[in-house]
N, C-alpha and C positions, 0 to 999 in steps of 0.2 A: 350347651355353649361350646363344649370341646369340639363338636362336629362343625359348628359355625366357624370357629377359628381355623380349622383345617381346610375347610372349603375356601375361606377368605385367602389363605396363603396360596392355595392351588390356583385360584383365579388370578391373583396378582402375578404369579409366575407366568401364566399363559399370556396375560395382557402385556407384561413387560417384553416378552419375546416377540409378540405380535407387533407392538409399536416399533421395536427395533427393525423388524423385517419391513414394515411399511415405510419407514423413513430412509432405508438404504437406497443408494443410487449407484448406477453404473458410471465409471469415470472415463471420460474421453479427453485425452491430453496431447499436446504437441511435444515431441521428444527429439532432441533435448530442448528443454524449456528456454535455454539461452546458449549462444555460442559466438565465438569470435571468428570472423571470416575475412580473408584478404580480398581486396578488390580484384575482380576477374576470376576468383576461385569458384569451382563447382562444389556444391555441398548438398546434403540431404536432410530433410526433416521428416519425421514419421508421425503418423496419427495412431496413437496407442490407446487401446481399449481394455479396460478392466471390468468385465461384466460382473454385476452383483446378482444377476438372475440369468437363466438360459436365454441366449440370443441367437438369431439366425440371419440377421441382415442389418445394414447400417448405411447412412448417407451423410454428406456434409458439403458445405460451401467453404471456401477459404478466401480471405482478403489479405493483401500484402502491399508493400510500397513498391510500385512498379518503377519508380525512379532509382531504386537501389538494387532490386533483384528482379529476375525473370524466372518463370517456371519453364523448365525444359521438357519434363515428362512426369507422368504419375503411374506407378505400378502397384499391383496388388501385393499386400503383405500376407502373413501366414495366419491371420486371425480365424477366418472361416474355413480354411482348407487344412487346418492343422491335424485333423483326424482322417485325412484322406477324402473328405467330402468334395463333391463337384460343386463349383460355384460359378456365378456370373458376376463380372466386374466391368465397370465402365466409367468414362468421364465424358460429360456432355460438352463442356467448353472450357478452354483455357484462354483468358483474355489478358495478355501482358500489357496492353495499352491502358486498361482500366484497373489492373491489379486485382483480378478476381478469378477464381476457379469455381465453376458452377456445376453442382450436382455430381459429385463423386459417389458411386454406389457399389455395393457388393451384397450378395445374398447366397445362401446355401440352396441348391436346387431341390434337394430332398427335404422332406418334412422332419428336420432334425435341428438341434441347437448345439451351441458351444457354451462352455462355462469357464474356459481357461483364457487368461489374458494373452494378448498378442497384438501384432501390428496390423492395422486395418489397411493402410496405404503408405507407400513411400513416395515423397515428393522431391524430385530432383530439380535443383535450382542452380542459377549462376549469378554471382554478384557482379554488378556493373561497376564501372570505373568512377565511383562516387562514394564518399564516406558518409556514414550515418547509421541510425538504428532503424531497422525494419521490423515492424511487428507482424505476427502471423495470427489472424483472428478467425476463429471458426464460427460459422453460423448455419442455420437450418440443419442442425445436427439431430439425427434420429437414430436410435437403436431399437430394434423390434425383435420379438420372438417369432416362433414358427406359426403362431396364430395371427400374426399381423398386428399385434398390440405393441404400442410404444412403451419403452421402459423409462423410468425416471433417470435422468442423467445429470452429471456435473461436468462442465467443460472448463479446461485449463488451457489458455493460449500461450504463445511463446514469442520470442524475438531473436534477432541476430544483429550483432554489431559489425558493420561493414567498414573495412579499412581502419584508419587511425582516427578514433574519436576520443582519444585521451583528453582529459580536461586539465590543461596546465593553467594555473591561476595567472591572471594579468595583475602585476603588482605596480601600483602607482606610488611613486616616492613623493611624500608630502613634506619631507623635512627640509630644514635649511631656510628659514626666514621667509620673506614675502608676506605682505600684509594685505588685509582687506579681502573682499570677495568671499565666495562660498562655493562648496562642491555642488555637483549636480543634484545631490539629495537635499540641499538647503543647509548643509553643515558647513561651518566655518573651516576654511583650509587649515588654519593654524591649530584647530582642535583635532585634526585627523592625524593619528600616529601611523596608520597603515591602511591602505585600501586594496582589497583583492576582488577581482571579478572573474568568475568562471562561466563559460558558455557551454551548454549541452543541447544537443538536438532532442527535442521532446516529442515522443510518439504516444499515442493513446494506449492506456493500460500498462505502460512501462513504469518500473520503479526508478525514479530519478534520484541520483545521489551526487550532490556537489561536494567535493572533498577539498580540504585545505590543510596545509602542513607547515606554514610559516610559524616559527616558534613565538613570534609576537602575537599571533592570532590564536586566541583560546578556542575558537570555533573549529571543530574537526569536520563536521559535515552538516548539510541541510538536505533532508530527504523528504520525498512525497511521492504519491502515485498520481500519474497524469491521467486525466479523464478525457482529454482531447489531443489531437495532433496539433502542435503549436509551433513546430519548427525550432529555430535556435532561440533558447531562453537563457538569459544570464541571471546569476545571483551575485549581488554585490554586498560585501561586508566592509564596513568602515570601523576600524578600531580607534577609539577616541581617547584623548588625554583627560577629558573631564566629561561631565554630564552632557548629553546630546542637546544641541540647540533646539531640537524639536520637542524636548521634554520640559514641562513646566516646573519641575522640581527634581531634586536629587533623589536617588533610590534610598530606601531605608537599610539599616544594618551595615555590616562591614562590607565595603566595596572591593571587588576583585578587578573587574573590567567593565567599562561602558562600551557600547557598540551600536551601530545601525545595521540592520539586515533587511535587504530588499530582494524579492524574487520577481523577476520580470518587470514590465512597465506597469504603471498605475492601472488597476483594474484586472490584472491577470490572475493574481494569487487569491482567487475566491473559490467558494464551494462548487462552482460550475466547472472549474478547470483543474483543481487539485483536491486530493483528499489525504488524510492522515499525515499532515506535515509534522516533522520532528526536527529538533536541532540537537546535534551532539556537540558537547564541549568538554574542556579539560581544565583542571586547576592544578598548579604545581604543588607537590607534597611539601616543598619548602615553605610556601606561603601558608599552607594549612598549619604546619608545625609552628612557624614563627608567630602566628596570630592565635594559636591555641584554638583552632576552629573545629567545631563538631561537623564531621562529614555529612551527617544527616540533615544539617541545616543549610547546606549549599543549595541555592536556587537560581534559576534563570527567571528574571522578571521582565515583563513587557510593559511599556508605557503606552496607554491608550486612554483617550477621553480625559486627559488631565490627571491620571492617576497611575501608579505602578501596581501591576497585578502579578502575583506569584504564580508561575506555571507549574503543572505537575512534573516533578523532576525525580529521576531514579538514578542511582549509581549503577554503571554497567561493567566497569572493570578498573584495574589500576596496574601500574608498573613501577619501576624504581624512581621515575621522575614525575609522573602525573597520576591523578585520579580522574576517571572519565565518567561523565554523566550524560543523560539524555532527557530532553524536555519536550512535551507536546505543546504546540502553539496553535492558536486559532487564526493567526495572521502575522504580518511582518511590519516592523516599525522600530523605534529605539528599544534596546534591550540592555540589561545590566546583570552581571553575575554577582551575587551577594551571598553572605553567610553570617553566622553568629558565633562569637567566641564562647567557649564553655564557661568563661568567667563572667560573661555579660549578664546583666540583670533584667534587661529589657526583653519584651516578648518578641521573638523572631517570627517573621512570616512563615518560616519553616515549621514553627511550633503550632501554627494554626492549621487545622485540617484544610488541605488544598481542595478548593472547589473545582469540579470538572465541568461546571456550567459554562458554556461558551458565551462570549459577548454578543450583543445584538448587532445587527448590521448598522443600526443607527449610530451606536457608539463608534464603530470603525469608520463610518462616514465622517463623523465629527473629527476623528483623529486625522483623517486624510485632508480635511479642509485647510489645515495649516501648512501643507506641503506644496511644493512647486509642481507645475504641470509636468515637468520633465523628470520628476523624482521617481525612482524605481520603487514603488510601494504598492501595497494592496490591502484590501479589506477582506481577509479570508476568515472563515469560521469553520469549526468542525460541524459536519452534518450529523445529527444524531443517528445512530445506527437503527436501521429498520428492523424492528423486532416482530413484525407481523408474521414472519415465516419461521420464528424460532421453534414452533411446534407445528409440524405439518398437519393439514386439515384432517387427513385420513387417520393420523396418529391420535389426534384429540378425539375423534369420533370413537375409536376403539377404546380409549380410556373411559369415555362416558358410558359406553355399552358395558364395559367391565364393572363399573361401579353399580350400574343398574342391576346386573346379574347378581352381584354380591348382595345388594339390598333385598332382592326377591328371595334368594336362597336363605339368608339369615331369618327373614320373616317367616318362611315356611317351617324352618326347624324350631324357631321359638314358638310358633303356633302349635306344632306337634308336641313340644315339650309341655305346653300348658294344657 
């Protein structure tokens, strides 16, 4: 039995290292990943390679926004010639009208490899006289060894902010009388304390962040990752004096603020266009203290399908004035920030485990049916993470083989012992 245990430990050690090696990948990234560029300015992005295995050649295509930037030239970096090796380097085509560079390649002429990180290619660009965010997206990326075998890779794209694309909120003053009518969201004018609108140019794969700093507005930011080029998209926040006209009932527990939040026009903020949407908000320390509030019970709640649903909420930071939180949301609609007093006897939504199950598209569709056609709303949901690649196929095969070897060896030693 002692020998069986020793063999088991040895095989597990070998398998662990084998799986690690099998799942490792070479990193190909755009450097810097993001930068601020003035209109008319020349700048450079580099294709940086971190080989996890010996490599002797590579290639890529590059897509960019030709309305914002043009490629001037592409030169070889130091990746393959860093040891004094002779290399061949070339670019098949630069098409500034379509915004694509086709087949940039390099290879070591001798039958040798490199293992040290370096710059594969430097791309010289010029910003045009237009502001916006240009993404740089790599495709057809291949890194190979001296035997011509492709290596597993991970690709990281980049972007550049061209000109002045700062997002200054548009503030709509809704105070001072005036009766009747409603806002574009369907909210009564007299119920809107503050309205802020921020426009951002949305490009594919970009991390979009709408930021707000008006002290009346408890929302600090609305963030998501864009899945498509969408042009200028606005986020609208309406801070309300009482419960939203679009909500059928008031939120539970101690209320801090009611609000409506819309991203884009109806139909934009769904799983086909955005992913990982989050809302950052803040609560004054004074309110927490005066109401004897437990910070752990602060929640952002979303009204959908006639009911309030507590969103997963975490505390992110605090300062002398505010405590800051962030909530994940599957969509945009009426919201309310609530909490529970430490002296309260009722069960808070914050005391119930927060479900991470997203709402169905049917529920969101029902929620939207009560909104006007011009309302900036959406029915977005979190797309469950794809776990099919959480263990690489080759890694799982090694694991199964290792277990088979262990079983055979243990059987052999037990048989010899008997």
